[in-house]
ZAROPA-10212 format. One line per 4 residues: for each residue x, y, z of C-alpha. Coordinates in nm, 4 decimals. Layout:
REM ZAROPA-10212
X Y Z  ...
***
This chain:
REM ZAROPA-10212
10.8689 6.8758 -15.5836  11.0919 6.6084 -15.7644  10.9359 6.2576 -15.7861  11.2061 6.0972 -15.5670
11.1332 6.3433 -15.2825  10.7537 6.2956 -15.3217  10.7982 5.9133 -15.2937  11.0248 5.9623 -14.9880
10.7636 6.1930 -14.8224  10.4841 5.9430 -14.8957  10.6963 5.6599 -14.7619  10.7927 5.8425 -14.4453
10.4338 5.9648 -14.3950  10.3398 5.6041 -14.3757  10.6358 5.5256 -14.1521  10.5130 5.8031 -13.9079
10.2185 5.5784 -13.8205  10.4670 5.4040 -13.5995  10.4073 5.6834 -13.3595  10.0803 5.5134 -13.2630
10.2924 5.2732 -13.0564  10.4340 5.5321 -12.8082  10.0945 5.7256 -12.8191  9.9159 5.4062 -12.7248
10.1673 5.3372 -12.4376  10.1101 5.6872 -12.3042  9.7335 5.6618 -12.3173  9.6682 5.2888 -12.2355
9.9919 5.1528 -12.0676  10.2204 4.8685 -12.1235  9.9847 4.5606 -12.1315  9.7462 4.7056 -12.3900
10.0360 4.8388 -12.6000  10.1854 4.4831 -12.6099  9.8372 4.3542 -12.7273  9.8144 4.6374 -12.9836
10.1604 4.5738 -13.1349  10.1160 4.1958 -13.1269  9.7893 4.2163 -13.3132  9.9462 4.4503 -13.5693
10.2385 4.2091 -13.6156  10.0009 3.9205 -13.6765  9.7954 4.1246 -13.9221  10.1130 4.2283 -14.1115
10.2337 3.8686 -14.1297  9.8951 3.7447 -14.2531  9.8749 4.0151 -14.5297  10.2530 3.9965 -14.6286
10.2092 3.7084 -14.8706  9.9658 3.9061 -15.0759  10.2234 4.1787 -15.1199  10.5097 3.9449 -15.2133
10.3608 3.6487 -15.4019  10.2865 3.7579 -15.7633  9.9409 3.6652 -15.8699  9.7932 3.5828 -15.5154
9.6392 3.9306 -15.4932  9.4971 3.9075 -15.8415  9.3185 3.5804 -15.7579  9.1704 3.7519 -15.4488
9.0590 4.0440 -15.6553  8.8794 3.8159 -15.8963  8.6773 3.6820 -15.6127  8.6146 4.0305 -15.4631
8.4957 4.1574 -15.7920  8.2020 3.9240 -15.7777  8.1176 4.0667 -15.4268  8.2052 4.4393 -15.4830
8.3730 4.5971 -15.7822  8.4289 4.9073 -15.5680  8.6192 4.7117 -15.3264  8.8531 4.5936 -15.5971
8.9109 4.9544 -15.7084  9.0055 5.0449 -15.3513  9.2515 4.7499 -15.3326  9.4193 4.8505 -15.6407
9.4706 5.2093 -15.5224  9.6310 5.0847 -15.2034  9.8452 4.8363 -15.4071  9.9718 5.1262 -15.6244
10.0691 5.3371 -15.3315  10.2531 5.0441 -15.1775  10.4517 4.9767 -15.4906  10.5422 5.3363 -15.5175
10.7032 5.3464 -15.1776  10.8649 5.0104 -15.1557  11.2374 4.9743 -15.1451  11.3822 4.7406 -15.4086
11.4951 4.4817 -15.1335  11.1425 4.4853 -14.9965  10.9602 4.3716 -15.3231  11.0470 4.0055 -15.2767
11.1540 4.0219 -14.9065  11.0227 4.1093 -14.5617  10.8622 4.4618 -14.5424  10.9845 4.7363 -14.3163
10.6571 4.7218 -14.1203  10.7285 4.3637 -14.0071  11.0786 4.4631 -13.8814  10.9336 4.7720 -13.7049
10.6574 4.5791 -13.5308  10.8959 4.3109 -13.3998  11.1393 4.5684 -13.2588  10.8544 4.7628 -13.0972
10.7281 4.4373 -12.9445  11.0630 4.3447 -12.8030  11.1314 4.7018 -12.6695  10.7910 4.7448 -12.5017
10.8100 4.3997 -12.3369  11.1746 4.4254 -12.2195  11.2386 4.7893 -12.1461  11.0928 5.0534 -11.9270
10.8131 5.2971 -12.0402  11.0529 5.5918 -12.0682  11.3020 5.3872 -12.2733  11.0313 5.2421 -12.4980
10.8544 5.5711 -12.5694  11.1859 5.7366 -12.6411  11.3533 5.4860 -12.8640  11.0364 5.4133 -13.0714
10.9457 5.7863 -13.1135  11.3148 5.8716 -13.2049  11.3612 5.5952 -13.4388  11.0294 5.6926 -13.6193
11.0687 6.0598 -13.6296  11.4371 6.0615 -13.6810  11.4345 5.8268 -13.9664  11.1643 6.0311 -14.1373
11.3450 6.3592 -14.1000  11.6854 6.2190 -14.1919  11.5309 6.0997 -14.5175  11.3313 6.3903 -14.6220
11.5788 6.6584 -14.5083  11.8548 6.4572 -14.6658  11.7023 6.4160 -15.0012  11.5655 6.7748 -14.9997
11.8677 6.9786 -14.8611  12.1600 6.7301 -14.8361  12.4630 6.8931 -14.9846  12.7440 6.7086 -14.8043
12.7108 6.3398 -14.9076  12.8925 6.0309 -14.7743  12.9935 5.7356 -14.9769  12.6726 5.5376 -14.8757
12.4490 5.8149 -15.0073  12.3555 5.9447 -14.6722  12.4011 6.3198 -14.6039  12.5488 6.5206 -14.3127
12.2342 6.7358 -14.3154  12.0021 6.4265 -14.2790  12.2143 6.2770 -13.9920  12.2144 6.6139 -13.8078
11.8282 6.6343 -13.8560  11.8017 6.2783 -13.6951  12.0396 6.3585 -13.4071  11.8669 6.6929 -13.3153
11.5219 6.5327 -13.3305  11.6501 6.2561 -13.1006  11.7842 6.4983 -12.8433  11.4641 6.6879 -12.8557
11.2535 6.3825 -12.7861  11.4911 6.2142 -12.5218  11.5855 6.5111 -12.3169  11.2561 6.5758 -12.1459
11.2223 6.2047 -12.0671  11.5664 6.1182 -11.9475  11.7841 6.4348 -11.9398  12.0242 6.5981 -12.1715
12.3347 6.3851 -12.1245  12.1415 6.0665 -12.1837  11.9631 6.2336 -12.4815  12.2902 6.3328 -12.6533
12.4462 5.9814 -12.6226  12.1175 5.7967 -12.7055  12.0509 6.0100 -13.0045  12.4142 5.9617 -13.1247
12.3588 5.5855 -13.1057  12.0377 5.6095 -13.3133  12.2125 5.8417 -13.5700  12.4981 5.5844 -13.6083
12.2513 5.2959 -13.6450  12.0486 5.4893 -13.9030  12.3609 5.6019 -14.0873  12.5019 5.2462 -14.1195
12.1634 5.0764 -14.1778  12.2616 4.7938 -13.9369  12.1207 4.4449 -14.0299  11.8744 4.2689 -14.0438
11.6975 4.6091 -14.1258  11.7318 4.9587 -13.9934  11.3676 4.9637 -13.8977  11.4562 4.6948 -13.6461
11.8159 4.7844 -13.5561  11.7452 5.1487 -13.5149  11.4943 5.1094 -13.2298  11.6959 4.8452 -13.0590
12.0299 5.0417 -13.0752  11.8652 5.3381 -12.8997  11.6808 5.1237 -12.6396  11.9961 4.9259 -12.5420
12.2154 5.2422 -12.5090  11.9469 5.4161 -12.3024  11.9218 5.1151 -12.0814  12.3053 5.0854 -12.0287
12.3151 5.4557 -11.9476  12.0518 5.4097 -11.6830  12.2812 5.1520 -11.5178  12.5652 5.4036 -11.4613
***
């Protein structure tokens, strides 16, 4: 497997941990899910400076080495994996996990259970499939580097997720909205805009 695809698979495997949010919602309901996502967001914000600020993690590791050299080794392994999968714009900016958790928090708070579960699940699975399928099998490329094969993978996965929850017509339109948001990587970050685009479109469709 080429290194670029390996890196993308590692990144998307981590990205798929976002499925814990809809799983938590199904198992424990809205209130506990809000608490879970809020705590994750706070943890991410607290840890973010250690990822971005050069030298900060090194100072922490010096102190940890006194307590437990094994712990330092574990931290270094984690850091290596994080650096391997970071996008270039994330190295000195806000990480994808921050955007993802903010969007999930907004969606769980403001939208219904079906919309929250559908939009977060589709954004998570669809994004992962679009990237992996696109890099592995993408033959028909667009000017922004995306592929027709990757976009189709996103769209079909979205229909598969949404249809049992909200019906086929809604699934087709909602999945198309997510596919477009993923294709254009709408600001401020696709991990934020992707979820919101699907949720807003699904909500509007329920009003018709």
